[in-house]
C-alpha positions in Angstrom: 42.4 -12.0 94.8 45.7 -9.6 94.7 47.0 -12.7 92.7 44.2 -13.0 89.8 45.1 -8.8 89.1 48.7 -9.2 88.8 47.7 -12.5 86.4 45.5 -10.0 84.8 48.3 -7.4 84.0 50.9 -10.0 82.7 48.5 -11.3 79.8 47.7 -7.5 79.1 51.6 -7.2 78.9 52.5 -10.2 77.0 49.9 -9.5 74.1 51.3 -5.7 73.9 54.7 -7.1 73.3 53.8 -9.5 71.1 51.2 -7.1 69.1 54.4 -3.9 69.3 57.1 -6.8 68.5 55.2 -7.1 64.9 54.7 -3.6 64.4 58.7 -3.2 64.9 59.4 -5.9 62.6 57.7 -3.4 59.8 59.8 -0.2 60.1 62.9 -0.1 58.2 65.9 1.3 60.7 69.1 1.5 59.4 71.9 -0.5 60.5 73.9 1.8 61.6 71.5 3.4 64.7 70.8 -0.3 65.6 71.7 -1.2 69.1 74.1 -3.7 68.1 76.2 -1.1 66.7 75.7 2.0 69.1 76.7 -0.8 71.7 80.1 -1.1 69.7 80.5 2.4 69.9 80.0 2.8 73.1 82.6 0.0 74.1 85.5 1.9 72.4 84.7 5.2 74.2 87.7 5.6 77.9 85.7 7.5 80.6 88.1 10.4 81.7 89.3 11.0 85.3 86.9 12.5 87.6 88.1 15.9 88.7 87.9 16.5 92.8 84.4 17.9 93.5 84.6 21.2 95.6 82.6 20.7 98.7 81.4 24.0 99.2 81.0 25.8 96.7 80.1 22.5 94.4 82.5 23.4 91.6 85.2 21.0 90.6 89.2 21.9 90.0 91.3 19.6 88.4 95.2 20.0 87.9 96.1 20.4 84.4 99.8 20.0 83.7 101.7 21.6 80.7 102.0 20.0 77.5 104.8 20.6 75.2 103.3 23.7 73.1 102.2 25.8 75.8 105.9 25.0 77.9 107.4 27.2 75.4 105.5 30.0 75.1 105.4 30.6 78.6 109.6 30.2 78.3 109.2 32.5 75.0 107.1 35.2 77.4 109.5 34.8 80.6 112.5 35.7 78.5 111.2 38.2 76.7 110.4 40.2 79.9 113.8 39.2 81.4 115.6 41.3 78.2 112.8 44.6 78.4 114.1 44.9 82.2 118.2 44.8 81.4 117.2 46.5 78.5 115.6 49.6 79.0 118.1 49.9 82.3 115.7 49.1 85.5 118.4 47.0 87.1 120.8 50.2 87.2 120.3 52.5 89.9 119.3 56.4 89.2 122.0 58.8 88.2 122.8 61.4 90.1 123.8 65.0 88.6 126.4 66.6 90.8 127.5 70.1 89.7 130.6 72.5 91.1 129.4 75.8 92.0 132.6 77.8 91.8 133.2 79.6 95.5 134.3 83.2 95.7 137.2 84.0 98.7 135.1 86.1 100.3 132.3 83.2 100.5 134.8 80.7 101.6 135.8 82.5 104.6 131.6 82.1 105.6 130.6 78.5 106.4 127.5 77.2 108.4 129.1 77.7 111.9 129.7 81.3 111.2 126.5 82.2 109.9 124.6 80.5 113.1 127.1 81.7 115.6 128.1 78.3 116.5 131.7 77.9 118.2 133.3 74.8 116.6 136.1 74.8 118.4 135.2 74.3 121.7 134.2 76.5 125.1 136.3 79.2 125.7 136.8 80.1 122.2 135.6 83.1 120.6 132.7 82.3 117.6 134.0 82.9 114.1 132.8 86.5 112.5 130.3 86.7 110.0 131.5 88.0 106.7 129.8 91.2 106.0 128.7 89.7 102.7 126.6 87.1 103.7 124.8 90.0 106.1 123.7 91.9 103.3 122.5 88.8 101.3 120.1 87.7 104.1 119.4 90.8 104.9 115.3 91.0 104.7 113.4 94.4 104.4 110.8 94.6 106.9 107.4 95.4 105.0 105.3 95.9 107.8 103.1 99.7 107.0 104.0 102.4 109.7 101.2 105.2 108.4 98.6 105.4 111.7 96.6 108.2 109.9 92.7 106.9 108.0 92.7 108.9 104.7 89.7 109.2 102.3 88.2 111.0 99.7 89.5 110.9 96.3 92.8 109.8 96.9 96.0 110.7 96.1 97.0 111.0 92.2 100.4 109.5 92.6 101.1 106.0 94.2 102.0 105.2 97.8 105.6 104.7 98.7 107.7 101.7 98.7 108.6 99.2 102.0 110.6 101.0 104.5 114.1 98.6 105.5 114.3 96.8 108.5 114.6 98.7 111.3 118.3 96.9 112.4 121.0 99.0 112.2 122.7 98.3 109.1 126.8 96.1 109.0 129.2 98.1 110.1 130.8 100.0 107.9 128.3 100.1 105.2 124.6 100.7 104.4 121.4 98.6 104.9 119.2 97.1 102.1 117.6 99.6 99.6 113.9 100.2 99.3 112.1 101.3 96.7 110.3 105.2 96.3 109.2 104.7 93.4 110.4 105.5 89.6 109.8 108.0 86.4 111.3 109.6 83.3 113.8 106.5 83.1 115.4 106.7 86.7 114.7 104.7 89.8 114.5 106.2 93.4 115.4 104.2 96.7 116.3 105.2 100.5 118.8 102.9 102.7 120.1 103.6 106.1 123.8 104.3 106.6 126.3 102.9 109.6 127.1 105.8 111.9 130.5 104.2 112.0 130.8 104.5 108.1 133.5 107.0 107.3 131.6 108.6 104.6 128.4 108.1 105.8 128.5 108.0 109.2 126.9 111.6 109.7 124.0 111.0 107.4 121.5 108.6 109.3 120.0 107.7 105.3 120.5 107.9 101.9 118.4 108.1 98.6 120.0 106.6 95.4 119.0 107.4 92.0 119.5 105.0 89.6 119.1 104.9 86.1 116.9 102.1 85.4 118.8 101.4 81.9 122.3 100.7 82.9 121.3 100.2 86.7 123.8 102.8 87.7 123.9 104.8 90.6 123.5 108.6 89.0 123.2 110.6 91.9 122.9 110.2 95.8 121.3 112.8 97.9 122.7 112.8 101.9 120.2 113.1 104.2 121.4 114.3 107.4 117.9 115.1 109.7 115.2 112.0 108.8 115.7 108.3 110.0 113.8 107.2 107.9 111.3 107.5 105.3 107.1 106.9 105.7 106.3 108.4 102.4 107.3 109.6 98.7 105.0 111.6 97.0 105.9 112.3 92.8 104.3 115.3 90.9 105.7 117.0 87.8 109.0 117.0 88.3 109.7 117.1 92.2 109.9 114.6 94.6 108.6 115.2 98.2 110.2 112.6 101.2 108.5 112.6 104.6 109.8 110.8 107.3 110.8 111.1 111.3 113.8 112.9 112.7 114.9 113.0 116.1 111.7 114.1 118.3 110.3 115.5 115.0 108.9 114.8 111.2 110.7 115.6 108.3 109.5 117.2 105.1 111.8 117.5 102.1 111.2 118.5 98.6 113.9 118.3 95.4 113.6 119.2 92.2 114.2 116.2 90.0 113.5 117.4 87.0 117.4 116.7 86.2 117.5 113.8 88.7 121.7 113.3 87.7 121.4 117.2 89.6 118.7 117.1 91.7 117.9 120.4 93.8 116.8 121.0 96.9 113.7 122.8 97.4 112.1 122.9 101.0 112.7 121.8 104.3 109.9 121.8 106.9 109.9 120.3 110.3 107.2 119.7 112.8 107.5 118.7 116.7 105.5 115.2 117.9 105.2 112.0 116.0 104.0 111.2 113.0 100.2 110.9 112.1 100.5 110.6 108.2 100.3 112.6 105.1 98.5 112.7 102.0 99.3 114.8 98.7 96.4 116.4 96.6 97.0 117.7 93.2 100.5 119.5 93.8 99.9 120.1 97.5 101.3 117.6 100.4 99.5 118.0 103.8 101.6 116.2 107.1 100.1 115.7 110.5 102.4 114.9 113.2 100.9 115.2 117.6 102.9 116.2 120.3 102.1 116.6 124.3 103.3 119.8 124.5 102.1 122.0 122.4 104.8 124.5 123.8 107.8 122.9 120.9 105.4 124.4 118.0 107.1 127.5 116.7 104.1 128.4 114.4 100.8 129.7 115.0 98.9 128.1 117.3 94.7 128.4 117.6 92.9 126.7 121.0 90.2 124.1 119.5 87.0 125.2 120.7 86.0 123.8 124.7 89.6 122.2 124.6 91.3 121.5 127.7 94.6 119.8 126.8 98.1 121.4 126.4 98.4 118.0 123.7 98.2 120.0 120.1 98.6 118.3 116.2 100.3 120.7 113.9 99.3 120.4 110.0 102.3 121.7 107.5 100.9 122.4 104.1 103.8 122.4 100.6 103.3 124.1 97.3 105.6 121.3 95.2 105.6 123.2 92.5 107.1 126.3 93.9 108.2 125.2 97.5 105.7 127.1 99.5 104.9 126.0 102.8 102.5 126.7 106.2 102.2 125.4 109.0 100.0 125.3 112.2 98.9 123.7 115.4 95.5 123.2 117.1 95.8 122.9 121.1 93.5 120.3 122.9 93.7 118.0 120.0 94.2 114.5 120.6 96.2 111.5 118.2 93.2 111.2 116.1 93.2 112.7 112.7 91.8 112.2 109.6 93.2 113.6 106.2 91.7 114.1 102.7 92.0 116.0 100.3 90.5 119.5 100.8 89.3 118.5 104.7 90.9 117.2 107.5 89.1 116.3 111.2 90.6 116.4 114.7 88.8 114.2 117.2 89.1 115.7 120.8 87.6 115.7 123.9 86.7 119.1 126.4 83.8 120.8 128.0 80.7 121.8 126.2 80.4 124.3 124.0 78.0 126.2 126.2 80.8 126.1 129.3 83.4 128.2 130.3 86.9 127.0 128.4 89.4 126.4 131.9 93.0 127.3 131.3 94.0 124.4 133.8 91.6 121.1 133.1 90.8 119.5 136.5 91.2 115.6 136.9 88.0 116.0 138.5 85.9 117.4 136.1 86.9 115.0 133.0 83.7 113.2 133.8 81.9 116.1 132.3 84.1 116.4 129.2 82.3 115.9 126.0 83.8 114.6 122.9 84.0 117.1 119.9 85.7 116.9 116.2 86.5 120.1 114.5 86.5 120.1 110.8 89.9 121.8 109.2 89.7 123.5 105.6 92.9 123.1 103.9 92.5 125.2 101.0 96.1 126.0 99.5 98.4 126.8 101.9 95.2 127.9 104.6 94.9 125.6 107.3 91.4 126.7 109.2 88.6 125.7 111.9 85.6 125.3 109.3 83.5 124.1 111.9 83.5 122.1 115.5 80.4 120.0 116.0 
């Protein structure tokens, strides 16, 4: 049965081929696209060598050799790179400029062994001394503030004084580093410590230099014998007022500097104890100090209400315009004092206001003491208690 079906299909195919062959003969086809012509062109094509396949990515890579043109191009580019490398000097090391610094005879004596105190001659030998010039060059002023008082109110019309020099002693036979005090009218004012062994300045702990700014020349020096440092400097009108510690006291000095090359001493005050602070308001300077022994005060003493201790706060007032001054001590005060433009406040401990005030405080009674604050009125040269709370 299957054989008869195949036979019928073969007959149909033969019939179709015959009919279609007659149709093909009637279709005009150019000779250039006939099978014989195309077969000759295909036979003349040589197939290229197949590239090695990339088994992982499915991409083929082949080795392509340089031809003459590409080889010359790459050789010219390499020669150009070499020419630029040598032409710009990249193959040479960087140039190091060494400048000679002239050394003076004094500086030749100073070396790193002497500066750091190293004895290069071995044990048992004295280390070379550091030259005085090197010590002065490396001196650094102490800029730490030393004012322990709290100030407020309208504020002073003058800028605060400059930093104090370092507390170390100056070089033997010379002065310490200078610290600025202020300046006006083309003059600058500085101060410095003196070496006690100096034959010219040894009797004066500090010296104030008046310098002409234009020529940077010292036109005058003020040698001060009762001050060890300058804590504050105030400039008001034609006056300069200095405040600083002495030997167990606080010293206040005022100078007339209307003629800076020839200053005149206007007023000198001292008060016992340690320096608490100071303030300038208009042309009045007030200074406060604290002492544990009220007997050291050589001025009027007023007992604070409810006070039981022998300690005292001393307040001085100076009129810089006239040089007039006054001073008053307040017995029973602690070292807690605040100065303002026209007011001062003293904080202290004592018995309540409605209790009899004993002359000598008993240690067992301290548990009943209370805190008091006395308001002090600073009216010109008058220093009085206004109220106590």
